[in-house]
C-alpha positions as CSV (number, residue, x, y, z in Angstrom):
1,X,-50.9,12.6,-4.5
2,X,-48.9,14.4,-1.9
3,X,-46.2,16.8,-2.8
4,X,-42.7,15.7,-1.9
5,X,-40.4,18.4,-0.5
6,X,-36.8,17.4,-0.4
7,X,-35.0,20.6,0.2
8,X,-33.5,19.4,3.4
9,X,-32.2,16.2,1.9
10,X,-30.5,18.1,-1.0
11,X,-29.0,20.6,1.4
12,X,-27.6,17.8,3.5
13,X,-26.1,16.1,0.4
14,X,-24.5,19.3,-0.8
15,X,-23.2,20.1,2.7
16,X,-21.6,16.7,2.9
17,X,-19.8,17.1,-0.5
18,X,-18.6,20.6,0.4
19,X,-17.4,19.2,3.8
20,X,-15.4,16.4,2.0
21,X,-13.7,18.9,-0.3
22,X,-12.8,21.3,2.5
23,X,-9.0,21.3,1.8
24,X,-9.3,21.8,-1.9
25,X,-8.2,25.0,-3.7
26,X,-10.4,27.7,-5.2
27,X,-13.9,26.7,-6.6
28,X,-13.3,23.1,-5.8
29,X,-14.1,23.7,-2.2
30,X,-16.7,26.5,-2.6
31,X,-19.0,25.6,-5.6
32,X,-21.1,22.5,-5.4
33,X,-20.6,21.3,-9.0
34,X,-16.9,21.6,-9.2
35,X,-16.6,20.3,-5.6
36,X,-18.7,17.3,-6.5
37,X,-16.3,16.5,-9.5
38,X,-13.3,17.1,-7.3
39,X,-14.8,14.7,-4.6
40,X,-15.4,12.0,-7.1
41,X,-11.9,12.2,-8.5
42,X,-10.4,12.2,-5.0
43,X,-12.4,9.1,-4.1
44,X,-11.2,7.4,-7.3
45,X,-7.6,8.2,-6.4
46,X,-8.1,7.0,-2.9
47,X,-9.4,3.7,-4.2
48,X,-6.5,3.2,-6.6
49,X,-3.9,4.2,-4.1
50,X,-5.1,1.8,-1.5
51,X,-4.1,-0.9,-3.9
52,X,-0.9,0.8,-4.9
53,X,0.1,1.0,-1.3
54,X,0.2,-2.8,-1.1
55,X,2.3,-3.0,-4.2
56,X,4.8,-0.4,-2.9
57,X,5.1,-2.3,0.4
58,X,5.9,-5.5,-1.4
59,X,8.4,-3.7,-3.6
60,X,10.1,-2.3,-0.5
61,X,10.3,-5.8,1.1
62,X,11.9,-7.2,-2.0
63,X,14.4,-4.3,-2.2
64,X,15.4,-4.8,1.4
65,X,15.8,-8.6,1.0
66,X,17.8,-8.2,-2.1
67,X,20.3,-5.8,-0.5
68,X,20.6,-8.0,2.5
69,X,21.3,-11.2,0.4
70,X,23.8,-9.4,-1.8
71,X,26.0,-8.7,1.2
72,X,26.5,-12.5,1.4
73,X,27.0,-13.0,-2.3
74,X,23.6,-14.4,-3.4
75,X,20.9,-12.7,-5.4
76,X,17.3,-12.2,-4.3
77,X,15.7,-14.6,-6.9
78,X,18.2,-17.3,-6.1
79,X,17.5,-16.8,-2.4
80,X,13.7,-17.0,-2.8
81,X,14.1,-20.1,-5.0
82,X,16.3,-21.8,-2.4
83,X,13.9,-20.8,0.4
84,X,11.1,-22.6,-1.4
85,X,13.3,-25.7,-2.0
86,X,14.4,-25.9,1.6
87,X,10.7,-25.5,2.7
88,X,11.4,-22.4,4.9
89,X,7.9,-20.9,5.3
90,X,8.8,-17.2,5.8
91,X,7.2,-14.5,3.7
92,X,8.9,-11.4,2.2
93,X,7.6,-9.1,4.9
94,X,9.1,-11.1,7.8
95,X,12.4,-11.6,5.8
96,X,12.7,-7.9,5.3
97,X,12.0,-7.1,8.9
98,X,14.6,-9.7,9.9
99,X,17.2,-8.3,7.5
100,X,16.6,-4.8,9.0
101,X,16.3,-5.5,12.7
102,X,18.2,-8.8,13.2
103,X,20.9,-9.2,10.6
104,X,22.5,-12.1,12.4
105,X,19.2,-14.1,12.4
106,X,18.8,-13.3,8.7
107,X,22.4,-14.6,8.1
108,X,21.5,-17.8,9.9
109,X,18.5,-18.3,7.6
110,X,20.7,-17.5,4.6
111,X,23.2,-20.1,5.7
112,X,20.5,-22.8,6.1
113,X,19.3,-22.0,2.6
114,X,22.8,-22.1,1.1
115,X,23.6,-25.4,2.8
116,X,20.5,-27.0,1.3
117,X,21.5,-26.1,-2.3
């Protein structure tokens, strides 16, 4: 059976790990073992935070809608409930953008929702 030499493959793998941990401090960017652990943890954080980013964006939309609706004397949950009842098909992202950039259009939507109570 032929001998398998894989020094180049191992070197390539180690070089890639060290490249990924380039910005880390101390041994985490210099030594392969600690760099590998640091890299695995960083990838785990990246995975989790990609999901958290979506949560945070939705929270921000809700906060913006809530502050905009309170200017007109109606709470956020009431507003969303009335939106659903009056069959206005706008999501929270669009509503937050409207509240921020076009307050008069948002006010019109709010009036339509309040009239259909």
